[in-house]
N, C-alpha and C positions, 0 to 999 in steps of 0.2 A: 612518588612524584617529587620533582624538585619543587624549591620553593620558585625559582622562573617562572617553569611550567604554570604552576596555581595562579601566578599573578597573571601571565597572558589569558590562562584561560577565563580568569575572574574578570579582565580587561575584555575581553570577545560577549561575556555574556552581557556585561554592563554595555555594551556597544550596540549590542542587537538585539536584546530584550526590549526596548523601546519600540523596536518597528513593528511589534506585534499591536501597540496600541491598544491596552484592554481595556482603558480607559473610556472605549467604545463600545465594549461591550454591555447591554443592556442590562440592569441588574433585576433580576425575576423576584428576588425579595420585595416587600412592599412597608414601606414607613420608615422611622430612623432605624440606622444600622450600626451596630457597634465595630464589625469589620468590614473594611472596604473591598471592594469585589475585586480591583486592579491586585491589591497587596493579596489575598488570595490567590490568584492567577499566574501571580508571577513567584510565588511561592511553591507553587507545585510545578510551575515549569523547570525552577530551577532544583527542584528536589528530584525530579527527574532526570535532570541531565546529570544530576550525581550519584545517579542511580538506585533511589529509592523506588521500593515495591508495594508501598502502602500508604494509606494517608496517616497510620500513626508514625511511620517514619518519616513523613513531612515535618510532623509537625517536631520531631525530636530533631532533626536538621535544622528547622529555623529556632529553635531554643539554643542551640549548639553555636549557631553562627554568632560572630563578634557583632556588636552594636552598630560599629561603624558600618561593616559589610551589608548588614540587613538594613540601613538606612539607606545606601546606596542602589541594593535591591529590589527598594519599593517597599518593606514593611520594616516596621519600626520592633517590632516584638514576635515573640510565640504566636501562629498561626494553628489555633484547635482542631483536631480534627474530624472532630463531629459539626463543627461550621464549613469545613472543605466537604464533607460530606454532601449536607443537605444543599451547598449550592452548586455543586457539581451535579447533583442530581434534577436541579432545576433547571437548570441553564435549557434553553434552546439550542439543539443543533448547528445552525447555522449561524450562530456569535461565534461558536467556538470556530466553525471552518472560515470564518470571515477573518479571524484573525490570523490564520496558516494561511490566506489569501494574501493578505495584507506583507506577511513575512515574505511570500517567495515574487512578489511583484518589487518589492525593494532590492532582494537581493538579484533581480532582472535588470534595475536599473543600474546596480553600476556594475552589471556585466558579469556577475559570476555564476550564470546560468547560460553561457554561450557554446555551443555544442563541439565536443571533445573529440578529433578526429572523423567525423562526420560533418556532410554540409549543411545537415537540417536538424530541427529537434527531431526526437523520435518520443512517443508517452507509452509508457506502459501500462497496462490495467490488468488486473487479477485480484478473485475475490481470496475474502479471507472471512475466518470463522473464528469466533472464543464462545464456548460452554458456558453456558449460567445454568445457574438452580432454579430458573422459573421463566416464564413467557408471557407474549398478548397475541393480542392480533394485527399490530401493525409493523412492528417490526423483528421481535422475538420471534422466530419459529420453532414450535414444537417437536419435539424428536423422542423416540425413544431407544433405551438400549438394548439392541437384540438380545443381550446374555441375560442382563438382571431383568429386564422390563421395568426400569426405573425412566420414568419420564424427565426432559431436561431443556432446554432451550437453547438456541444457537443465535449469535446476535452476526450477522453477516456486514461484509463491506464489502466496497469496489477500492482498493486500492489503487492510486494513481502516482504512478513516479515518472520524472524524466529524466529516462534514461540516456541521453545523449551528454548530460550535463558530468563535470568530471565527479561530482560529490554524488550523481543519482538521488536525489531527495525523493522523499515524497510529500508530493503536494497539495496533495487530497483526499479523503475518505469518504466516501459515499455511500450511506446505508443503503442496504437492499431491503424492502419490504417481505414482510412474511410471504407473501401470495405469492411471489415468483420465486427466479433463480437467476443467475449469472447472463443465460441464454437469453431471457425475457426482458431483463434490465439491462440490458447492456445499449442499446439507443439511447434512452433517457440518463444513463451514467455516461457515455460520452458526449452527448449536447451537453451535459452540465460542466465537463471539463474542458468541452471546446469553447463554449459561451465566457469561462472563466479566463481560459489559457490560450485560446487560439492563436495569437502569436509568437508563444513558445515552440509549437511543434507542427511538424507536416504529415507525421506518420503515428500511426497507433498501432500498438503490437496488443496480441491478445494469445492464450493457449487456447485449446479446443474447449474451454468452456463456452466460448461464446463462438462458435465458429458454426455462420452459416451465412448464406447468398443471400439474404435478408439484410443482416447487419454488414456483412460486406458491400452490400449496396448502399448501405445510409450512411456509412463513410465517404463514399465516393461522391454519393450527390451531394454532401457538404463540404466537400471541397479540401477533402485530407485524402490521405490514400493509408492502407493496411497493411500489417504484415502478421498473418495469423497461422499458426500450429495448423497443419493437417491432419486431421487422423480419418479412421475408419468411417465416420459418419457420412463422408461426401465419399463413398464406396467407388464410384467410377472416375471420379478426378483424382482420387487417391491411387488406383491403380494404373489409370495413364502414365500419373507422374513416375510412379515406379517403373513401369515400362522404359517409358523415356529416358529417364537418368539413370538407369541402370549401365547404360556402354559409353556414359560422358567422362571426361576424366577428371581428377582433381583439380580445381584452378587457384586454390588457396586453401594455407593449414596454419593451425598453431601449437604449439607445444607447452604444455605447463608442468612445470617439476614442482609435484607436489614434497618430495623429500630426494632423500640421495637416490633410491631406487624406484621410486612410482612416478611416472608420466601420464598425464593425460593429453592425447594428439586426438586435435578436429580437422577434419577436412571437409570441404565445400565443393557441391556440385551446383551448378547453375545453368538454368535451360529459361530460354524467351519461349513462353507458349503461341505466341502470333502467329505463326506456320503449322503448329499442330492440333489446331481447334477443332479440324475436321474429321482427326485419325479415330479410329475405333468401331469396329462392331455396327457400322452402318447407324449410331446414333445420332445425332442431333449435336451442333454446336453447343448450345447453350444447356447439353443435359453431360456433357465432356469438361468442358471446363467451363466457369462461370464468365462472363461476357466481358468484364471490368478486370480480369485475372488477366497481369502481362506477365509474372515471371512464376516460376516454381523451384524451389532449391533444395537441396538434401545437405542436411549438416550429419555426419559420422563421425561418432566418439569411440574412442579406442584406450582403454585403461590397461597399463602394464606394471608389473613391479617385476625388477631384476630378468627383464626381456621376456617374461613369462605375461600373456594376456589375460587379463581378469575378467572384463565385461566388454562387451561393443554393442554400441545402440546408433540406429538411425531415425533422425526425424527428418519429415519433409515439412515445408511451407510454401507458403502461396501468397502471392502480393500483387497489389494492382500498379506498383511501379514500376519504370520499365528497366531491362536488366542494366542500360547504361547509366542509370539514375546513379548508382553507386560502384565504386569499385569492387573487385573480389574479395578486399581485406574488410573493407566498408560493410559489405553485406556479412559479411561472418561477424564481424564486430556487431553489427546490429540486433542478429538473432541471440547473440552472447548475451547483450546488454537486455536482454528480454528478463533476464534472473537477476539484475539488480533490485526487482520489486520483490523478489525471495528475499533479498537481502535483508530488509525492512520487514518482513515478516518473519525474520529470524531472529532478527533484535528480540521483536517482542515475544515470542515462543521461549526465548533461550534466556537472553540475558533478563529479562522482566519476568519471565514464568507466568505468561498472561493467565495462561488456564489453568494454575494453580494457586496464584495469588492475585486471585483480582483486588482492586481497589477498595473496592467496596462488598461485604458479603451481607447483602438484604434482599427477601425474595420479594420483599414489600415495594422495592424499587426494580422496574423490571430490566434496566439496562444501565449502564453507564458513560460518561462522558469520559474519555483518559485524554489526560496532558503527557503524551509521552516525547522521547526526546532521543535519538539516537547520539551515539559518540561523534562529536567535527572531524571532519576529516580535511587538512589542509588550513590555510589565513581566509583568503580570500572566499573560499569556497565555502567555508567550516559553515556558515549560517545555513546553506541550503541542508545539511545534513538536519538543521533545526524543524522537528513536524510535531505536529497535533495530530494523535487519531482519536476517530469520536467513533464510540458506539453506544446509541442513544434511543429511546423510546419516549413512551410518557411515563412520565411518573402517577404513580398509582398508590392507592393504602387498600390495606386489606377491606378496612369498612367498608371501601366505595367500589370496588371490584371482585367479584367473585372469583375471576378466572386467575386469582391468585390466593383462592383459599389453599387450607392447610392441606387438602387433599391433591392438592397441584403443586405443591411445594415439596423441595428434599433438602432444603435448609431453614434455619431460622430465622424467622422474618423480622428478630430485634436486633437493630445496627449495635456493633460493640461498645462497649464503654469508651467515653474517653478519659485519656491520662492526663489529669489538672495536676 
């Protein structure tokens, strides 16, 4: 990276970091403190954007920065990893989420989140899991490895990504309670993102993890529309969709060139369901198609290399939008855009190696708030790629919580020593 790019990136960070307003975060520590909370949070965000994968690396980066740059970023000296660990584990989840909400609203006010190629906003929701060496009864769900029999915990969130924006930013990460799943918590997660960002989107998309008539009706009753992946769980509607879409012609297609010999072609078939509700084996209309469903579509993907077909896949979707609400190309863009949420997940899994390299190795702390950032994309919309992902539960100590005793733990409960 040349000096000019480094200067531009530093300028971007200096301009956008204050929008998080870390000074408004409530400090969970009592009494006088040596290390100020806004400086600690700023250091973690800057380190995440620089690719740091641990709190130790955060400390090393803050020590390596020049005094002038540290001063401009809001921390005048090295930030110790042990202090970072203690603060991060004590912070309330909504305090960190509020920082993200402020960043997104600031981006919206400067028109960095306007729909790109679509007439309105589309919000994609999808679940994300992170394996941990412990669990609790609030947010960390206990699981057992079927091969080894070793228990472990899963911290799960619903990731919310504004896929209609050019940068496809992650705008929220909503914790899933341990007692439920994506299907059962969909309405609460949807209500949360609608309350926070209701003006930013009209349509919510989700994969089959939240596919149910009750969830779809809740979206429509809330004044929004849905675009849901249709799977075999809704057997009657799925079979009817297959039958009706089969003879129809392709109305839009795209070709992605992966390399000189490999391409992926996607083809869209679309159907308005209004005139077909009464079809099919003497069943009532409500049993065939949801009363609020208005469009069914199929996207067929074909991957070829050197003219030889490698694989073919067809996916069905159902939507409460009228067929004419989008052009064929916009329908295809909306379906493909849903995987923007998976790009954010891939950054955590691959770039940050989240499961292999958690920022805190301590079973005495049941989960971790994480401050993450993805790589900026573009200039004005770069801030929209800046995001915080939060995994948190109640912080507890072994002496006070019997459910984190030694026989429930697969790693040491002592935090790693700080490098002083």
